[in-house]
C-alpha positions as CSV (number, residue, x, y, z in Angstrom):
1,M,0.0,0.0,0.0
2,Q,1.4,3.4,-1.0
3,I,0.9,6.2,1.4
4,E,0.4,9.6,-0.1
5,E,2.8,12.2,1.2
6,K,1.1,15.2,3.0
7,P,1.7,18.5,1.2
8,P,4.2,20.8,2.8
9,F,1.7,23.6,3.5
10,D,-1.9,23.9,4.6
11,T,-3.2,25.4,1.4
12,P,-2.1,25.5,-2.2
13,Y,-2.0,29.3,-1.8
14,E,0.7,29.0,0.8
15,W,2.4,26.2,-1.2
16,I,2.5,28.4,-4.3
17,G,4.1,31.2,-2.4
18,G,1.2,33.6,-1.6
19,E,-0.3,36.5,-3.3
20,E,2.9,37.7,-5.2
21,K,3.3,34.3,-6.9
22,V,-0.5,34.1,-7.7
23,Q,-0.1,37.5,-9.4
24,Q,2.9,36.3,-11.3
25,L,1.0,33.2,-12.4
26,A,-2.1,35.2,-13.6
27,A,0.1,37.7,-15.4
28,R,2.3,35.0,-17.1
29,F,-0.8,33.1,-18.2
30,Y,-2.3,36.2,-20.0
31,D,1.2,37.2,-21.4
32,L,1.6,33.7,-23.0
33,M,-2.0,33.8,-24.4
34,D,-0.9,37.0,-26.2
35,L,2.5,35.7,-27.2
36,E,2.1,32.0,-28.2
37,P,0.4,31.2,-31.6
38,G,-0.7,27.9,-30.1
39,Y,-3.2,29.7,-27.9
40,K,-4.8,31.8,-30.7
41,E,-8.3,30.4,-30.4
42,L,-8.2,30.9,-26.6
43,R,-6.9,34.5,-27.1
44,A,-9.6,35.2,-29.7
45,A,-12.3,34.3,-27.1
46,H,-11.1,37.1,-24.8
47,G,-11.8,40.2,-26.9
48,S,-9.5,43.1,-27.5
49,T,-7.9,43.6,-24.0
50,L,-6.9,41.2,-21.4
51,D,-6.7,43.7,-18.5
52,D,-10.0,43.0,-16.8
53,A,-9.7,39.2,-17.3
54,R,-6.1,39.2,-15.9
55,Q,-7.2,41.0,-12.7
56,K,-10.3,38.7,-12.3
57,L,-8.2,35.6,-12.6
58,F,-5.8,36.8,-10.0
59,W,-8.6,37.6,-7.6
60,F,-10.3,34.1,-8.3
61,L,-7.1,32.1,-8.1
62,C,-6.3,33.7,-4.7
63,G,-9.5,32.3,-3.2
64,W,-9.6,29.2,-5.1
65,L,-6.1,28.3,-3.9
66,G,-7.1,28.9,-0.3
67,G,-6.0,32.5,0.2
68,P,-8.0,35.7,0.4
69,D,-11.4,35.7,-1.3
70,Y,-10.9,38.8,-3.3
71,Y,-13.1,37.6,-6.2
72,Q,-16.2,36.8,-4.0
73,E,-15.8,40.0,-2.0
74,R,-16.2,41.9,-5.2
75,F,-18.6,39.8,-7.3
76,G,-20.2,37.1,-5.1
77,H,-20.1,33.4,-5.8
78,P,-17.9,32.7,-9.0
79,R,-20.6,30.8,-10.9
80,L,-17.9,29.9,-13.3
81,R,-20.1,27.9,-15.8
82,M,-22.8,30.7,-15.9
83,R,-20.3,33.5,-16.3
84,H,-18.6,31.6,-19.2
85,M,-21.7,30.7,-21.1
86,P,-21.5,33.7,-23.4
87,F,-18.2,32.4,-24.7
88,S,-17.9,29.5,-27.1
89,I,-15.9,26.9,-25.3
90,G,-15.1,23.7,-26.9
91,I,-12.3,21.0,-26.6
92,Q,-9.8,23.2,-28.3
93,E,-10.3,26.1,-26.0
94,R,-10.3,23.9,-23.0
95,D,-7.1,22.2,-24.0
96,Q,-5.5,25.6,-24.9
97,W,-6.5,27.1,-21.5
98,V,-5.0,24.1,-19.5
99,A,-1.8,24.1,-21.7
100,C,-1.4,27.8,-21.3
101,M,-1.9,27.6,-17.5
102,D,0.5,24.6,-17.2
103,Q,3.1,26.5,-19.2
104,A,2.6,29.5,-16.9
105,M,2.9,27.4,-13.8
106,G,6.2,25.9,-15.2
107,E,7.6,29.3,-16.1
108,T,6.7,30.8,-12.7
109,G,8.2,28.1,-10.7
110,V,5.2,26.4,-9.2
111,P,6.5,23.3,-7.4
112,E,6.2,20.2,-9.5
113,A,4.0,18.2,-7.1
114,L,1.6,21.2,-6.8
115,R,1.7,21.8,-10.5
116,T,0.6,18.2,-11.1
117,R,-2.3,18.6,-8.7
118,L,-3.4,21.9,-10.0
119,K,-3.2,20.8,-13.7
120,A,-5.7,18.0,-12.9
121,S,-8.0,20.3,-11.1
122,F,-7.8,22.9,-13.9
123,M,-8.6,20.2,-16.5
124,N,-11.7,19.1,-14.5
125,T,-12.9,22.7,-14.3
126,A,-12.2,23.6,-17.8
127,D,-13.9,20.4,-19.0
128,W,-17.0,21.4,-17.1
129,M,-17.0,24.8,-18.7
130,R,-17.3,23.4,-22.2
131,N,-20.5,24.6,-23.8
132,R,-20.0,22.9,-27.2
133,G,-19.0,19.5,-28.2
134,V,-15.9,20.2,-30.4
């Protein structure tokens, strides 16, 4: 029987390095979306500017990772699926979102064990957000 090792911190927020690291992660995610041709469909779904989305992702991730609930303080419950319904999200957008976030996690130094756990959670959430089959 294999015993799973306890994470070194109480929350993923602490493990990732707190607010400054979450800010770096959100910023790098949107920078990559703008820079990498492999994320062009994902970028196209975000409109002309990423400033609002960048800030909202930072606020959301802080709370989702177990830190301050900045997003909920401003907007209430995230209701992710409802808030994303106006956007066409298929398999390609899902996969690009997860790949972009995984690349951002790698480039911002998210510890490998945490990165693996978060990538699985991000994939589950991103798949749940799909509102079209392809």
